[in-house]
C-alpha atoms as one frame of an Amber mdcrd trajectory, in Angstrom:
protein
  42.779   3.251 -12.968  44.107  -0.269 -12.558  41.075  -1.321 -10.510  38.690
   0.198 -13.052  40.310  -1.723 -15.903  40.314  -4.918 -13.846  36.564  -4.621
 -13.299  35.998  -3.823 -16.968  38.193  -6.759 -18.025  36.212  -9.285 -15.986
  32.810  -7.811 -16.830  33.109  -8.827 -20.499  31.675 -12.304 -21.176  34.455
 -13.188 -23.585  37.061 -13.033 -20.804  36.017 -16.085 -18.732  35.213 -18.080
 -21.880  38.605 -17.317 -23.420  40.404 -18.242 -20.209  38.378 -21.437 -19.829
  39.275 -22.407 -23.392  42.932 -21.597 -22.721  43.110 -23.854 -19.651  40.965
 -26.724 -20.941  42.467 -26.864 -24.418  46.050 -26.245 -23.285  46.130 -28.714
 -20.388  43.881 -31.171 -22.206  46.018 -31.272 -25.339  49.200 -31.824 -23.321
  47.534 -34.687 -21.450  46.143 -36.177 -24.660  49.500 -35.935 -26.437  51.334
 -37.636 -23.579  48.673 -40.365 -23.408  48.879 -41.005 -27.150  52.687 -41.074
 -27.279  53.637 -42.579 -23.901  54.038 -46.147 -25.168  56.156 -45.027 -28.119
  58.270 -42.730 -25.951  58.965 -45.629 -23.590  60.274 -47.734 -26.471  63.829
 -47.946 -27.647  63.151 -46.332 -31.022  61.704 -43.058 -29.608  63.510 -40.130
 -31.151  62.285 -37.557 -28.638  62.572 -37.380 -24.845  59.286 -37.392 -22.873
  60.097 -33.887 -21.602  59.571 -32.482 -25.105  55.825 -33.173 -24.866  55.131
 -31.958 -21.340  54.055 -28.428 -22.408  52.813 -29.371 -25.879  49.327 -27.977
 -25.288  50.604 -24.389 -25.073  50.696 -24.442 -28.885  46.891 -24.542 -28.884
  46.411 -22.472 -25.729  48.151 -19.572 -27.469  45.138 -19.154 -29.757  42.929
 -18.294 -26.761  45.595 -15.878 -25.491  45.630 -14.165 -28.888  41.839 -13.819
 -28.893  41.795 -12.390 -25.376  44.642  -9.995 -26.115  42.878  -8.640 -29.172
  39.452  -8.295 -27.585  40.869  -6.433 -24.585  41.462  -3.379 -26.769  39.389
  -3.802 -29.953  36.073  -4.516 -28.209  35.967  -0.981 -26.793  36.652   0.576
 -30.167  34.055  -1.651 -31.813  31.309  -0.620 -29.397  32.372   3.004 -29.115
  33.059   2.658 -25.382  36.603   3.915 -25.974  35.236   7.436 -26.479  33.636
   7.404 -23.031  36.787   5.945 -21.477  39.092   8.545 -23.015  36.661  11.321
 -22.105  36.640  10.219 -18.472  40.430   9.769 -18.441  42.010  12.172 -20.965
  45.484  10.784 -20.245  45.177   7.829 -22.598  48.571   6.453 -21.668  47.316
   5.624 -18.171  44.327   3.756 -19.606  46.466   1.706 -21.980  49.051   0.916
 -19.313  46.325  -0.308 -16.938  44.732  -2.467 -19.649  48.102  -3.970 -20.585
  49.013  -4.678 -16.960  45.720  -6.448 -16.216  45.915  -8.483 -19.420  49.527
  -9.550 -18.889  48.959 -10.436 -15.235  45.916 -12.600 -15.941  47.549 -14.399
 -18.865  50.712 -15.085 -16.871  48.718 -16.734 -14.081  46.425 -18.608 -16.491
  49.323 -19.740 -18.683  51.384 -20.992 -15.753  48.368 -22.786 -14.261  47.611
 -24.396 -17.627  51.184 -25.615 -18.022  51.235 -27.037 -14.479  47.886 -28.762
 -14.990  49.063 -30.208 -18.299  52.263 -31.420 -16.633  50.296 -33.247 -13.929
  47.882 -34.798 -16.414  50.468 -35.739 -19.020  52.970 -36.976 -16.467  50.371
 -39.381 -15.089  50.333 -41.280 -18.378  54.099 -41.081 -18.776  54.494 -42.539
 -15.262  52.340 -45.531 -16.236  55.076 -46.444 -18.730  57.926 -45.713 -16.358
  59.069 -42.495 -18.041  57.676 -39.838 -15.700  59.302 -36.409 -15.926  60.675
 -35.426 -12.505  59.851 -31.984 -11.121  63.564 -31.169 -11.017  64.189 -32.305
 -14.594  66.444 -29.905 -16.541  64.568 -26.843 -17.837  61.160 -28.170 -16.779
  60.359 -25.443 -14.271  61.655 -22.783 -16.657  59.274 -24.098 -19.329  56.263
 -24.284 -16.997  56.635 -20.722 -15.742  57.913 -19.690 -19.177  54.553 -20.771
 -20.591  52.932 -18.069 -18.495  55.516 -15.524 -19.610  55.072 -16.444 -23.272
  51.274 -16.215 -23.203  51.414 -12.920 -21.305  53.687 -11.319 -23.904  51.712
 -12.927 -26.738  48.572 -11.287 -25.357  50.386  -7.946 -25.299  51.607  -8.553
 -28.863  47.994  -8.966 -30.025  46.923  -6.044 -27.841  49.456  -3.877 -29.679
  48.233  -5.015 -33.101  44.646  -4.359 -32.021  45.651  -0.908 -30.820  47.070
  -0.194 -34.277  44.283  -1.608 -36.485  41.336  -1.057 -34.067  39.401  -3.948
 -35.563  38.910  -7.320 -33.877  38.805  -9.536 -36.960  41.765  -7.789 -38.569
  43.894  -7.971 -35.416  43.166 -11.654 -34.794  43.695 -12.581 -38.439  47.022
 -10.765 -38.603  48.404 -12.252 -35.391  47.140 -15.778 -36.016  48.561 -15.578
 -39.528  51.969 -14.444 -38.320  52.221 -16.777 -35.311  50.604 -19.950 -36.627
  50.827 -19.844 -40.423  53.787 -17.699 -41.469  55.859 -18.851 -38.490  55.631
 -22.470 -39.662  55.947 -21.724 -43.372  59.148 -19.768 -42.721  60.954 -23.060
 -42.042  60.505 -23.920 -45.712  62.548 -20.910 -46.857  65.871 -21.958 -48.387
  69.382 -21.234 -47.167  70.810 -19.580 -44.100  68.669 -16.456 -44.431  65.545
 -18.613 -44.373  66.746 -20.254 -41.175  67.209 -16.860 -39.536  63.820 -15.602
 -40.707  62.221 -18.681 -39.140  64.156 -18.192 -35.897  63.105 -14.564 -35.584
  59.395 -15.014 -36.271  57.566 -13.894 -33.097  55.977 -17.222 -32.206  59.083
 -19.253 -32.986  61.363 -16.959 -31.002  59.062 -16.441 -28.020  57.772 -20.004
 -27.803  61.203 -21.449 -27.011  60.874 -20.362 -23.385  57.782 -22.579 -23.010
  59.480 -25.782 -24.199  61.819 -27.826 -21.962  63.302 -29.531 -25.027  62.792
 -27.966 -28.441  62.139 -29.928 -31.629  64.351 -27.548 -33.637  68.032 -27.714
 -32.589  68.764 -24.550 -34.587  66.200 -22.421 -32.716  67.263 -19.489 -30.558
  67.944 -20.207 -26.895  64.961 -19.865 -24.540  65.892 -16.528 -22.995  67.433
 -15.144 -26.180  64.313 -15.987 -28.165  62.045 -14.600 -25.474  64.118 -11.407
 -25.415  63.664 -11.047 -29.181  59.914 -11.571 -28.801  59.729  -8.988 -26.000
  61.601  -6.481 -28.178  59.195  -7.063 -31.083  56.210  -6.645 -28.764  57.663
  -3.478 -27.219  58.173  -1.994 -30.697  54.551  -2.705 -31.661  53.293  -1.316
 -28.354  55.308   1.836 -28.981  53.693   2.295 -32.399  50.219   1.587 -31.024
  50.749   3.935 -28.098  51.926   6.716 -30.401  48.898   6.262 -32.681  46.481
   6.133 -29.730  47.688   9.508 -28.490  47.207  11.127 -31.894  44.057   9.584
 -33.349  40.438  10.255 -32.515  38.824   7.688 -30.222
């Protein structure tokens, strides 16, 4: 089953294009950000450490991960191929588990590679100004490999939403709205409750593992936030799984 879903995953044209966009945009934006800010970061008035920018491109790379996560499940329902798949393999749970495993594995590798590539590119420009980020810098390696973990779970998060709504545009709109728009707007909510809402938004909580130094000192810790994000994703996957076993293909 796993091999069948792997072949199906790579046979769709959107897969290589989404992954190419993830790597190019993610690594490219990190490199560009470091190039644009290196001189300022080397100055005495810089308010942020150079390490804070070394995985900056993951913020844009997550959009490609969301698209890929949604298409992995909604494309089959849109074309009607899901009926043939579920007819061939009546145990739908096995199909969904194989799809999720392939998606998560690919996004983990692609996300980690993107973060490493961005680190090499961005660090080149930081080194020109004497502020290179050493490989053994605090939390750097956690953030680089954490980028892969974050994008893998983000893909599963979108996969779960797509499993629930069964519509590509709806799934992508919902997840992009929650991660990109609502997640940032939540910081404007007043009082302590607003601070907690912002902390617990999926993208804000999960993204902390992909940043060596966060810009928000009140954010959840990297592993705590990632744990919250994993719990939210698991809950959505549970709902989607339950619906998939009870609805017509």
